[in-house]
Each structure stands twice: as structure tokens, then as C-alpha cells.
N, C-alpha and C positions, 0 to 999 in steps of 0.2 A: 349753789355758786360757781358760777363758770371759772376757768382758768384766767381769762383776760379780766373779769370782775375782781378777782382775789389780787391779781398782779397792779390793777389800778390804787387798791386799797392801801397797798403796802410802799408804793414806789415813792421816792422822797422827791421834792419839786424843788427845782433851782429856780431861784428869782432873779438871778444874775451873779457874775463873776468879774472881780475887780483885780485888774494887773497889778501885779507887785514888782516883779522883775520878768525880764525876757533877754535869754543870752542863747548863743548857739547852741549849750547842750540842756538848757532847762528854761522851763514859763512855771512863775510861780503866781499864783492868784489867790484870791480870798472868795469862796462860792458862799452865797445868802441863802441858806437851806431851809427849808420848813418840812418837817416830819408829819406822816399820814396822821399825828394826833394833835398837829397845829403848833405843836413846839418848832421856834425857828431859832436858828445859830449861824453862826460862821464857821467856817471850814477851810482849813489851807489845801489847796490845791497844788500839786507838781506833774507837770506834763513834760515828760523826757524824750528822744527821739528811741526808736528802737533797739536794740542790742541782739548781735549774735555770739553765740559762742559753740564751740564745737568739742565732743566728746572723741578725740581720736584714739582707737584702738591698732595696737599691732597687728601684724600679718596674723599671728596666731591668737589672737582677740584675749590675749590674758594681761595686758598692759594697754594703762591709757596714760597719752602724754598730758604731762602737767607743767605748770609753771608756779615755782616757789617765789612769793613776791610780799612785800611790806604794804599793809595798807594804812595808811596815815591817819584816816580819818575815826579808825576803832584802834590803831595803836595796836596792830597785830600782824604777825607774818601768817602766812595761809597758803596752802596749796589752791590753787584754780584753775578752770579751763581756759586755753585762749579764747578771747573774744573781744569785740569792741562793740561802737557804736555804728549804726548802719546809716553811712551817707545818704544824702537827698536822691531820688532817683538811683540807687544803687540797689541790685539784685542781693537779697540778705544772704545769700548760699555763697556770693561772690564775697560778701564781707567775711563771712565765716571763715572763709578759705584763706583769704588775704590776710586777716587778724592771726591766724595759726602759725602762717609763714613769716610775719613780721616777729612775732612775738617768740618763736620757738626756735626758726629755722628749719624747720619739717614743712614740706608740702604735702598737705592730704590728699589722698584719691579718695574715690566713692563715696562723696559727700552729700546726706539727703537728711530732711529734716527729721527730728527724731520726737521733739516736743514744745509746746509754748506755755508761757507763765507770764502773769502779772504779781509782782512781789509785795506790794501794798496797796490793794484794791480800795483802801477806806482813804486812802489818801493821795495815792500817785497813779498816772497812767504812763505805764512804762514796761512795753510788752519786750519779753525776752524770749527769742527764738532760740532754742538747741538744735544743731546739727549732731549727726553722727557720720564719724567718718573710720572706714575700714581700710587700715593701711595708710601710711606717709614715706615720702622720700627724703631723705635729710640732703639739703640744698647745699651744705658747707658754709653755710651764711652763720654767723653769730647771731643769738639771741638778742633782742632790743634790751638793752641794759636800763633805759627807764620803765621797760615793763617787768622785767624778772631778775631775780637774783640768779636763780638757776632752772634749767630745763629737766626733769626725769621723765623717764617710763614707769608708772607705778603699778605695783600691781593689782590687778581687780581686787584680787581676794583681801588686799589690807584696806579696801576704801572704807569698809565698816567700822574698823577700828581707827582710822585715820580722823574720820566724822566722830566717833564717840570721844577722841583724844582733844578733839576742839583744833585738829589741823587743815581741816576742812571747813570753814565757817561761811562761806558765800553760799545763797540760795541756787543760784544757776548751777554751781559745781555740784552740791548736794542731790538737786533734783535730775540732773542729767545722770548723772554718775548710777544713783538709784533707780532711773527707770533703766538703764541698760543692765543693772544688776535683777532687776524684777523679771525682765523681757528677755532673757538671755536662753 
């Protein structure tokens, strides 16, 4: 059996999608799904705009710029990478740079793509784009009070411990930071 035949045998069939809610930041629907063995069910599907985050390293590349913030949905304080939604027709790298500056007061230099991921492939289409910036300049502007409690340069050597201690819980932060550590 060829690869195309194998793919056809295991591909799920979508018979339609019913819209539940559609807002600026998400589209929620229910899909009517049929499995290869004939079982059918309904599945919630969440579609969100792309998001761009940035791992900003200092000039020595020993520290990463992070924000400490509260996430009300999980009621937890956590270290995160600066980032946000990509506006329609906006270049994602521009989004990444803009969000760093707005959320931290630092302007990143030499921004480049690092990796991308989908956090919930079974339920959501929410592409996350992670960028790497080597170096940043302090703009003298304060961090956005609505986005962060504080901004700090965190030693890369402490990242694994912070993840283990539950102080870095977001997928984007973990993936971005662990990617940088893996390929240093």
C-alpha cells in the first residue's frame, strides 16, 4: 500500500461545521466528524488569530527578557515571553517586535524566526510563531501595566529550574526557551 492510500484510509472526514460564536479573537464551531471506522461524533473547534512571541536575549546571550504576570483563567502568576496576536495584514515579525516594546519597554534587535507550533492540534487552530532577538535597547518607556507586573532579565541557566518549579507554565515560553537552550 502506498503512502497516499494509507493517508486516505486514516483521514477523518468532516461533514460540516456549525458556527457557535465568532469574535475578533476567536471563532468557535462544532464540526460533524466521521472516523475511518465509520464512528461519527461532534467536536468543538476553536480558531484563533496567529500569535507572535519573542525570546529576547541580552548582548552576552546569557539572559532572556521575560515578563511576570497573572493569568486569570488558570489563576496563576507566571514568567512569559512578550507577545501577542498578529493583526490582519501585519507582518508577524513586526508584531513580535511591537509586542516586546509595548510589554517590556525594550526594543529588540536582530529579530528572526525561531520556530512555530500549534498548542492544541486536536481542538484548535492557533498558530504560534516564536522569534529570536539577539540584543535589545531600553526605550525608557514603562512596561504596559495591563500586561505585566514586572520585567526582568532572567538567566538562561535558571530556565529549566523555573519550568520545574511551575514558574514558567506557558507552552510558547517553554517551547521558545527550550529550543534556544537545545540549539545554543
